[in-house]
C-alpha positions as CSV (number, residue, x, y, z in Angstrom):
1,M,30.5,-11.5,3.5
2,R,32.3,-10.7,0.4
3,Y,34.6,-13.8,0.1
4,K,32.5,-16.4,1.8
5,N,33.3,-20.1,1.1
6,Q,35.9,-19.3,-1.4
7,N,39.2,-20.6,-1.6
8,I,41.9,-18.1,-1.2
9,A,45.5,-18.2,-1.2
10,V,47.8,-15.3,0.2
11,L,51.4,-15.4,-1.3
12,G,53.9,-14.4,1.4
13,A,53.8,-14.8,5.4
14,G,55.0,-11.8,6.2
15,L,53.1,-8.5,7.8
16,S,51.2,-7.8,4.6
17,G,50.8,-11.4,3.8
18,S,49.3,-12.0,7.4
19,A,47.0,-9.1,7.4
20,A,45.5,-9.8,4.1
21,A,44.6,-13.6,5.3
22,L,43.1,-12.1,8.5
23,L,41.0,-9.9,6.6
24,L,39.7,-12.9,4.1
25,K,39.1,-14.9,7.2
26,S,36.8,-12.3,8.7
27,E,35.0,-12.1,5.3
28,G,34.4,-15.7,5.3
29,A,36.9,-17.2,3.0
30,R,38.9,-20.5,3.2
31,V,42.4,-19.2,3.6
32,T,45.8,-20.7,2.6
33,V,49.0,-18.8,3.3
34,L,51.9,-19.9,1.1
35,D,55.7,-18.8,1.5
36,S,58.9,-20.1,-0.4
37,A,60.8,-19.7,3.1
38,E,61.4,-22.7,5.1
39,E,59.8,-23.0,8.3
40,K,62.7,-22.1,10.5
41,D,62.9,-18.9,8.6
42,L,59.2,-17.8,9.1
43,L,58.1,-15.8,12.3
44,K,56.9,-18.4,14.7
45,S,54.5,-16.1,16.6
46,T,53.1,-15.1,13.0
47,I,52.6,-18.7,12.0
48,D,51.0,-19.5,15.4
49,N,48.4,-16.8,15.1
50,L,47.3,-17.6,11.4
51,R,46.8,-21.4,12.9
52,A,45.1,-20.2,15.7
53,Q,42.5,-18.2,13.3
54,D,42.2,-21.7,11.3
55,V,44.3,-20.4,8.3
56,R,46.3,-23.1,6.6
57,V,50.2,-22.4,6.2
58,I,52.5,-24.0,3.6
59,W,56.1,-23.3,3.4
60,G,59.0,-24.1,1.3
61,A,59.0,-26.2,-1.9
62,A,55.4,-27.5,-1.1
63,A,54.4,-23.7,-1.4
64,D,55.9,-23.3,-4.7
65,D,54.4,-26.4,-6.2
66,D,50.9,-26.3,-4.2
67,P,48.5,-27.8,-7.0
68,S,45.2,-26.8,-5.2
69,V,42.6,-24.8,-6.8
70,Y,41.9,-21.4,-5.5
71,Q,39.2,-18.8,-6.6
72,M,42.0,-15.9,-6.2
73,A,45.6,-15.1,-4.9
74,V,46.7,-12.1,-2.7
75,L,50.3,-11.2,-3.3
76,S,52.2,-9.6,-0.7
77,P,54.6,-6.6,-1.9
78,G,57.7,-8.3,-1.0
79,I,57.0,-11.2,-3.1
80,D,58.5,-11.0,-6.8
81,P,55.5,-11.7,-9.6
82,A,58.4,-13.5,-11.4
83,S,58.8,-16.0,-8.6
84,R,58.3,-19.8,-8.7
85,L,55.6,-19.2,-6.2
86,V,53.6,-16.6,-8.1
87,R,54.2,-18.5,-11.5
88,N,52.6,-21.5,-10.0
89,F,49.3,-19.6,-9.9
90,S,49.6,-17.1,-13.0
91,S,50.6,-20.1,-15.2
92,R,47.0,-21.7,-14.2
93,G,45.0,-18.7,-14.7
94,I,44.4,-18.1,-11.2
95,P,43.3,-14.2,-10.5
96,I,45.9,-12.4,-8.5
97,I,45.5,-9.3,-6.9
98,G,47.7,-7.5,-4.2
99,E,47.4,-6.8,-0.6
100,L,46.8,-3.1,-1.3
101,E,44.1,-3.7,-3.5
102,L,42.4,-6.4,-1.1
103,G,42.5,-3.8,1.7
104,W,41.1,-0.9,-0.6
105,R,38.1,-3.2,-1.5
106,S,37.2,-3.6,2.2
107,C,37.7,0.2,2.9
108,E,34.8,2.3,3.8
109,V,36.4,5.8,3.8
110,P,38.5,7.5,1.4
111,V,42.3,7.4,0.8
112,I,45.0,9.8,0.5
113,A,47.9,7.8,-1.4
114,V,51.4,8.9,-1.0
115,T,54.4,7.6,-3.4
116,G,57.5,8.9,-4.8
117,T,61.1,7.3,-4.9
118,N,61.9,9.2,-1.8
119,G,59.9,11.1,1.1
120,K,57.3,8.7,1.3
121,T,57.5,7.8,4.8
122,T,58.1,11.4,6.1
123,T,55.4,12.7,4.0
124,T,52.7,10.4,5.0
125,E,53.5,11.2,8.7
126,L,53.4,14.8,8.1
127,V,49.7,14.6,6.5
128,A,48.6,12.1,9.1
129,Q,49.8,14.4,12.0
130,M,48.5,17.5,10.5
131,L,45.1,16.2,9.6
132,N,44.7,14.6,12.9
133,A,45.6,17.9,14.6
134,C,43.1,19.8,12.5
135,G,39.9,17.6,13.5
136,Q,40.1,15.2,10.4
137,R,40.7,11.9,11.9
138,T,43.2,9.4,10.1
139,I,46.0,6.9,10.4
140,A,49.3,6.7,8.6
141,C,49.4,3.0,7.2
142,G,49.9,0.7,4.1
143,N,53.8,0.7,3.3
144,I,54.4,2.0,6.9
145,G,52.6,1.0,10.3
146,K,49.9,-1.3,9.7
147,P,48.9,-2.8,6.3
148,L,45.6,-1.4,4.7
149,S,44.1,-4.8,5.0
150,E,44.4,-4.7,8.9
151,V,43.0,-1.1,8.8
152,A,40.0,-2.2,6.8
153,R,39.6,-5.1,9.2
154,E,39.6,-3.1,12.4
155,K,37.2,-0.9,10.8
156,Q,38.1,2.1,13.1
157,P,36.0,5.5,12.7
158,F,38.3,7.4,10.5
159,D,37.4,10.1,8.0
160,V,40.2,9.4,5.7
161,L,43.2,6.9,5.5
162,T,46.7,8.3,4.8
163,V,48.3,5.5,2.8
164,E,51.8,5.3,1.9
165,V,52.1,3.2,-1.6
166,S,55.0,1.5,-3.0
167,S,55.9,0.5,-6.5
168,F,55.5,-3.1,-5.6
169,Q,51.9,-2.6,-4.1
170,L,51.1,-0.4,-7.0
171,E,51.9,-3.1,-9.6
172,T,48.8,-5.4,-8.7
173,I,46.1,-2.7,-8.1
174,R,43.0,-2.8,-10.3
175,T,40.4,-0.6,-8.7
176,F,42.5,1.2,-5.9
177,H,41.1,4.7,-6.1
178,P,42.6,7.5,-3.9
179,V,40.7,10.6,-3.6
180,I,43.8,12.7,-3.3
181,S,47.3,11.2,-4.8
182,L,50.9,12.5,-4.1
183,W,53.8,12.0,-6.5
184,L,56.7,13.4,-4.6
185,N,59.5,12.8,-6.9
186,F,61.0,10.0,-9.1
187,A,64.7,8.5,-9.4
188,P,65.8,5.0,-10.7
189,D,65.4,2.5,-8.0
190,H,64.9,-1.4,-7.8
191,L,66.6,-2.3,-10.7
192,D,66.9,-5.8,-9.2
193,R,63.3,-6.2,-9.6
194,Y,62.1,-4.1,-12.8
195,R,63.7,-4.6,-16.3
196,S,64.2,-1.0,-16.7
197,V,63.7,2.4,-15.2
198,A,60.9,2.9,-17.4
199,D,59.1,0.0,-16.0
200,Y,59.6,1.1,-12.5
201,R,58.1,4.4,-13.2
202,A,55.0,2.7,-14.8
203,A,54.4,0.9,-11.8
204,K,54.3,4.1,-9.8
205,L,52.3,6.0,-12.3
206,R,49.3,3.6,-11.6
207,I,48.5,5.6,-8.6
208,F,46.5,8.0,-10.9
209,E,44.9,5.1,-12.8
210,N,41.6,5.0,-11.5
211,Q,41.3,8.8,-10.4
212,T,38.7,10.9,-12.2
213,D,38.4,14.9,-12.5
214,A,36.6,14.8,-9.2
215,D,40.0,14.1,-7.5
216,V,43.2,15.8,-7.0
217,A,46.8,15.0,-7.7
218,V,49.5,16.5,-6.0
219,V,52.5,16.4,-8.1
220,N,56.1,17.7,-8.0
221,A,56.3,20.5,-10.6
222,I,59.7,19.3,-12.0
223,E,58.1,15.9,-13.3
224,E,56.8,15.3,-16.7
225,M,52.9,14.7,-15.8
226,K,50.9,14.8,-19.2
227,G,47.2,13.6,-19.5
228,L,46.4,13.5,-15.6
229,R,42.7,13.2,-15.2
230,P,42.5,14.7,-11.7
231,R,43.0,18.3,-11.0
232,T,46.6,19.0,-10.2
233,I,48.4,20.9,-7.4
234,T,52.1,21.5,-8.0
235,F,55.2,22.1,-5.8
236,S,58.7,22.4,-6.1
237,A,61.7,23.9,-4.3
238,Y,63.5,24.5,-7.4
239,A,60.8,25.6,-10.0
240,N,59.3,29.2,-9.6
241,H,56.1,28.2,-11.7
242,A,54.8,25.7,-9.3
243,D,51.8,26.5,-7.2
244,F,54.0,26.0,-3.9
245,R,57.3,27.2,-4.2
246,V,60.4,28.8,-1.9
247,A,61.0,32.4,-1.4
248,E,62.4,34.8,1.2
249,G,62.7,31.7,3.5
250,A,59.3,30.8,3.4
251,I,56.8,28.5,1.5
252,F,54.6,30.2,-0.7
253,Y,51.4,29.4,-2.3
254,R,51.2,31.5,-5.3
255,N,51.8,34.8,-3.9
256,E,51.0,34.2,-0.2
257,P,53.6,33.3,2.3
258,V,52.1,30.1,4.1
259,L,54.8,28.7,6.3
260,R,58.3,30.1,7.6
261,L,61.0,27.7,7.3
262,A,62.6,28.9,10.4
263,D,59.7,27.7,12.4
264,V,59.8,23.9,11.4
265,K,62.4,21.4,12.6
266,L,62.8,19.7,9.0
267,R,66.0,20.8,7.3
268,G,67.0,20.5,3.4
269,L,65.2,20.9,0.1
270,H,64.1,17.7,0.0
271,N,61.9,17.9,3.3
272,I,60.9,21.5,2.0
273,E,59.2,19.6,-0.7
274,N,57.4,17.0,1.8
275,L,56.1,20.0,3.6
276,M,54.9,21.8,0.3
277,A,52.8,18.3,-0.4
278,T,51.5,18.1,2.8
279,L,50.2,21.8,2.7
280,A,48.6,20.8,-0.7
281,V,46.6,18.0,1.1
282,G,45.4,20.2,3.8
283,M,44.3,22.8,1.0
284,A,42.5,20.1,-1.0
285,R,40.7,19.2,2.3
286,G,39.5,22.5,3.2
287,I,41.9,23.3,5.9
288,S,43.5,26.7,6.4
289,F,47.2,27.3,6.1
290,G,46.9,29.0,9.6
291,K,45.6,25.7,11.1
292,M,48.1,23.5,9.3
293,A,51.2,25.3,10.5
294,P,51.4,24.5,14.1
295,P,51.4,20.7,13.8
296,L,54.0,20.9,10.6
297,C,56.1,23.1,12.7
298,A,55.7,20.7,15.9
299,Y,56.8,17.6,13.7
300,E,60.2,15.7,14.5
301,P,62.4,14.4,11.9
302,Q,62.1,10.2,12.2
303,A,65.0,8.0,13.0
304,H,67.3,6.8,10.3
305,R,66.7,10.0,8.0
306,C,69.7,12.4,8.3
307,E,69.4,11.6,12.3
308,F,72.1,13.3,14.3
309,V,73.2,10.6,16.5
310,R,76.2,11.9,18.4
311,E,79.2,14.0,18.3
312,V,82.5,12.5,19.3
313,N,85.7,14.4,19.4
314,G,84.3,17.2,17.4
315,V,82.9,15.0,14.6
316,A,79.2,14.6,14.1
317,Y,77.6,11.3,13.2
318,V,74.6,11.3,10.9
319,N,72.3,8.1,10.6
320,D,70.8,8.4,7.0
321,S,70.0,4.6,6.6
322,K,66.7,5.3,5.1
323,A,68.9,6.2,2.1
324,T,68.3,3.1,0.0
325,N,68.7,4.7,-3.7
326,L,70.9,7.4,-5.2
327,D,68.6,10.3,-5.1
328,A,68.4,9.8,-1.2
329,V,72.1,10.0,-1.0
330,E,72.1,13.1,-3.2
331,K,69.9,14.8,-0.9
332,A,71.7,13.9,2.2
333,L,74.9,15.1,0.7
334,R,73.4,18.4,-0.4
335,A,72.0,19.0,2.9
336,Q,75.6,18.9,4.5
337,S,77.8,22.1,4.9
338,K,80.9,20.5,6.1
339,P,83.5,17.9,4.7
340,V,82.0,14.5,4.7
341,V,83.4,11.0,5.6
342,L,80.7,9.0,3.8
343,I,79.9,5.3,4.6
344,A,78.1,3.8,1.8
345,G,77.1,0.4,0.2
346,G,75.1,-2.5,0.6
347,K,73.2,-5.0,-1.7
348,D,73.8,-4.5,-5.3
349,K,70.1,-3.7,-6.8
350,G,71.6,-3.3,-10.4
351,F,72.3,0.4,-10.9
352,S,75.8,2.2,-11.0
353,F,76.9,4.6,-8.6
354,D,78.4,6.9,-11.5
355,P,75.5,9.7,-11.2
356,L,76.9,10.7,-7.7
357,R,80.7,11.0,-8.8
358,L,81.0,14.7,-9.2
359,L,78.6,15.6,-6.1
360,V,80.8,13.0,-4.2
361,K,84.2,14.7,-5.4
362,E,82.3,18.1,-4.3
363,K,81.2,17.0,-0.9
364,V,82.8,14.0,0.4
365,R,86.7,14.0,1.5
366,S,87.0,10.2,2.1
367,A,84.4,7.0,1.5
368,I,84.2,3.9,3.4
369,L,82.3,1.1,1.3
370,I,80.5,-1.9,2.8
371,G,78.5,-4.7,1.3
372,E,78.4,-6.7,-2.0
373,I,78.3,-3.7,-4.2
374,A,81.4,-1.9,-2.5
375,R,83.9,-2.6,-5.1
376,S,81.5,-1.4,-7.9
377,I,81.2,2.0,-6.0
378,D,85.0,2.1,-6.0
379,R,85.4,1.9,-9.4
380,S,82.4,4.2,-10.2
381,W,84.4,7.0,-7.8
382,A,88.0,6.4,-8.6
383,G,89.9,9.5,-9.0
384,A,87.1,11.4,-7.6
385,V,87.5,10.9,-3.7
386,K,89.8,8.4,-1.7
387,S,88.0,5.2,-1.1
388,E,88.6,2.2,1.2
389,I,86.5,-1.0,1.8
390,A,85.5,-2.3,5.2
391,N,84.4,-5.8,5.9
392,S,81.4,-4.7,8.2
393,L,79.6,-1.8,9.5
394,A,81.6,-2.1,12.6
395,D,84.9,-2.0,10.5
396,A,83.4,1.2,8.8
397,V,82.5,3.0,11.9
398,E,86.0,2.1,13.3
399,R,87.8,3.4,9.7
400,A,85.5,6.4,9.8
401,R,86.4,7.4,13.3
402,A,90.3,6.8,12.5
403,S,89.7,9.2,9.3
404,A,87.4,12.3,10.5
405,K,88.8,15.2,11.6
406,P,87.1,17.6,14.0
407,G,84.5,19.8,12.3
408,E,83.8,17.1,9.8
409,I,80.8,15.0,9.3
410,V,80.7,10.8,9.2
411,L,77.4,10.4,7.2
412,F,75.8,6.9,7.1
413,S,74.0,6.8,3.7
414,P,74.3,3.5,2.1
415,G,72.6,4.4,-1.4
416,T,70.8,0.9,-1.5
417,S,69.3,-1.7,0.5
418,S,71.4,-4.2,2.6
419,F,69.6,-7.5,2.9
420,D,73.2,-9.0,2.3
421,M,73.8,-7.7,5.8
422,F,70.9,-6.6,7.6
423,K,67.2,-7.5,8.2
424,S,66.0,-3.9,7.0
425,Y,67.2,-0.3,6.9
426,A,66.0,0.1,10.6
427,D,68.0,-2.8,11.7
428,R,71.0,-1.3,9.8
429,G,70.3,2.3,11.2
430,D,70.0,0.9,14.9
431,Q,73.5,-1.1,14.5
432,F,75.3,2.3,13.4
433,R,73.5,4.2,16.2
434,A,74.8,1.6,18.6
435,L,78.4,1.7,17.5
436,V,78.6,5.2,17.2
437,R,77.2,5.6,20.7
438,A,79.8,3.0,21.8
439,L,82.9,5.0,20.6
440,P,84.9,6.5,23.2
441,E,85.7,10.2,23.8
442,T,89.4,11.0,23.8
443,R,91.0,14.1,25.5
């Protein structure tokens, strides 16, 4: 048992932290979970389950100042390394790894790792659906579904693991080594956590850190990717020099058409790139394009990703709550062919909405803004579009209903997170969907 009789701390009592704690416990460690939140803010069922497994739990100020001696600490991705909780460990020289690294160390099968500012979840799900349909047993996990530590603890008979990885998870890797890495795209994000865009990019680039020339990197052809050790396969919906490109209504691999776009259910150039990246993975795994096509054509777009909700009085309502950065809003707007009433805003993550100004002027007839960043967006788009500020999502939907005309689209694409108002992007999207479904039809 790798960690037998070691005192190990897990920082964060959320999903990833709980998975790490239970994995460590199964490998013989004495585990303490610490979280800065007060007990009333922690999920009672999670705490009860940890205690039932003889895991000690400390919360609040006592967690931030815990003086106990530990051989190692495992950091949950949602905990900022600059927080008081983490500094209590780093200042004492206690080694810190992330939950992703911990799960990797206990994995007994190869890993496919997917990162990018946008499209990670869709591509991870596409890869998993395609591989399973082609007889290669896998599970979509990591930053979606089960944390990697939970999958490692369960030891199911998979051939490969398909792991979505975020910059937060990659910050704390040491030996994490995917046999296939995917770099989908890059755009500014998370500047409330990183000092600069360069720091954010550097964190994501660590996905390639431990790969060798025996591995594969699937990369977007328009990105600057110099000095990669693994063999590269490139894709792009915008560049003709890529291995996978778009032409004549199909995805081509070099000069061979491999997937007709009319046969798939995903729409938009960003989703075409997700399909290209998935085809590249299948090719690297030795699967023919003919076998890959049916499961990719069967894939249904997931909730909160340009999800059509309902048409009311000739107006289509689209839920794109998964859009937590500007690049995602840009892709959603470019996918629209009709005038847009845009609902945007949420938490101030430290970046300006100025880069969307010209596209908003072209695509958006009116904008309804929410959250703590609403006034900042209003200033960014002044003169480009008529904007108004709503005091809640319900107010925003009502304002959109009053403003939108038949033939137009109400697009909910926030462009940022919204922990100032909602539990998660899914909670936010669920509330939008419920509000839209409650709108009355008028005759």
